[in-house]
C-alpha positions in Angstrom: -0.2 0.2 -0.2 1.3 3.6 -1.0 1.3 6.3 1.6 -0.4 9.2 0.3 1.7 12.4 0.8 1.3 15.1 3.5 0.2 18.5 1.6 2.7 19.9 3.7 5.7 17.4 2.1 3.8 18.3 -1.0 4.4 21.9 -0.8 8.1 21.7 0.0 9.0 19.3 -2.9 6.9 22.0 -4.5 9.4 24.8 -3.2 12.3 22.8 -3.7 11.3 22.6 -7.6 10.8 26.0 -7.9 13.9 27.3 -5.9 15.7 25.4 -8.6 14.1 27.4 -11.6 14.8 30.5 -9.7 18.3 29.8 -8.7 19.5 28.5 -12.4 17.8 31.7 -13.8 19.2 33.9 -11.7 22.8 31.8 -12.0 23.0 31.1 -8.3 25.1 27.9 -9.2 26.3 27.6 -5.5 22.7 28.1 -4.2 21.8 25.2 -6.5 24.2 23.5 -5.9 22.7 22.8 -2.7 19.4 21.7 -3.6 21.1 18.3 -4.1 22.5 15.5 -1.8 26.4 15.0 -1.3 25.8 11.7 -3.3 23.2 12.9 -6.2 23.3 11.6 -9.8 21.7 14.0 -12.5 21.7 13.1 -16.2 20.2 16.3 -18.2 21.0 14.5 -21.7 24.4 13.3 -23.6 24.4 16.6 -25.5 24.0 18.6 -21.7 26.5 16.7 -20.0 25.3 13.3 -19.5 25.5 11.4 -16.2 27.1 13.1 -13.6 27.6 12.1 -9.9 28.2 13.8 -6.6 27.2 17.7 -5.7 30.2 19.2 -6.5 30.8 17.6 -9.6 26.8 18.3 -10.8 27.4 22.3 -9.8 30.2 22.4 -12.0 27.8 20.6 -14.8 25.3 23.1 -14.0 27.9 26.3 -14.1 29.3 25.3 -17.1 25.8 24.4 -19.0 24.1 27.9 -17.6 27.5 29.9 -18.5 26.5 29.7 -22.2 23.4 31.8 -22.0 22.9 35.5 -21.0 19.1 35.1 -19.9 17.0 31.9 -18.9 13.6 30.9 -17.8 12.7 28.2 -16.5 8.4 27.7 -16.0 7.4 24.7 -14.1 4.2 23.0 -15.3 1.9 19.8 -13.7 4.0 17.6 -11.3 3.4 14.3 -10.2 4.7 13.3 -7.1 4.7 9.6 -5.8 6.4 8.4 -2.5 8.6 5.3 -2.7 6.7 3.2 -0.5 8.6 1.5 2.6 6.1 -0.6 4.3 3.4 0.6 6.3 4.7 0.9 9.4 7.9 2.7 8.0 7.1 5.9 9.3 7.2 9.4 7.6 8.1 8.7 3.9 11.6 9.4 3.0 11.7 9.4 -0.4 9.1 10.9 -3.2 9.5 10.2 -7.1 8.6 13.7 -9.2 7.7 13.9 -13.1 7.4 17.9 -13.7 6.9 19.2 -16.8 9.2 22.2 -17.9 9.5 24.8 -20.6 13.0 26.5 -20.6 13.6 29.9 -22.8 17.4 30.2 -23.3 19.2 33.6 -24.9 22.8 33.0 -25.4 25.5 35.4 -25.6 25.5 36.0 -29.0 21.6 36.7 -29.4 20.5 33.1 -30.4 17.2 31.9 -28.6 15.9 28.6 -28.3 13.3 26.3 -26.2 13.0 23.3 -24.4 9.7 21.3 -23.3 11.1 18.8 -20.3 10.4 16.2 -18.2 12.1 16.3 -14.8 12.6 13.2 -13.7 13.4 13.0 -10.2 13.8 11.6 -6.9 13.6 13.8 -4.0 14.3 13.0 -0.1 13.9 13.9 3.1 17.1 15.3 5.1 17.3 16.4 8.3 17.3 20.1 6.4 14.2 18.7 4.5 13.7 17.7 0.7 16.7 17.8 -1.6 16.9 16.2 -5.2 19.1 12.9 -4.6 18.2 12.3 -8.7 17.8 14.3 -11.6 17.1 12.9 -15.5 16.1 15.2 -18.1 14.0 14.3 -21.3 13.0 16.0 -23.9 9.8 16.4 -25.5 9.9 18.9 -27.9 13.2 21.2 -28.7 12.8 24.7 -30.6 15.7 26.0 -32.3 19.0 23.9 -31.6 17.8 20.5 -33.2 21.8 20.1 -33.1 21.9 18.9 -29.6 21.7 15.5 -28.3 19.0 14.6 -26.2 17.1 11.5 -24.1 13.5 11.8 -25.6 10.3 11.3 -24.1 9.0 8.0 -25.1 5.9 8.1 -27.0 4.1 5.3 -29.2 3.3 5.3 -32.7 0.0 6.3 -33.3 
C-alpha cells in the first residue's frame, strides 16, 4: 500500500522544484548545488553533460552549462509526486518520485534564442534539512531552435 504524501510535504517538494528554477535563472549556482544531496546523480542528456555524480560535479556541470546563456527562464508545469513505499509501518515518507513538466527559454550571448519542453524525472529525499534532489534526469519532448543537441527523448508510442 502506498502512503499518501502529506500536503506539507507536497508543498515543500513544490518549493524545492521552484527554487531550482529561480536560482538557475539567477545563475546562483552555489545555491542551486545546495538543493542536491551530496551523493546526487544527474543526467541532463548526452548533449548537456550526460551522467554526473556528486554535488560538486553537478555544481560544476550546471555552472558550465548555464554560463553559455545570457538569460534563461524555467517555467514549471504539472508535477506528479509519488511516495516510494517503504511499508505500512515505516513511518514518515523518506523519498518521492517526481515527474515535472518544464518549459525552458534560453538566450545565448550572441542573441540566439531557443526553447526546450522537458520533463524532470526526479527522486527527492527527506533529509534533516528538508527535501533535496537525489536524482535528476531530463527527458526532452520538443526542442525549438537547437536541433543539433543530443537529448534523451520522452518515449511516445507510434500512432
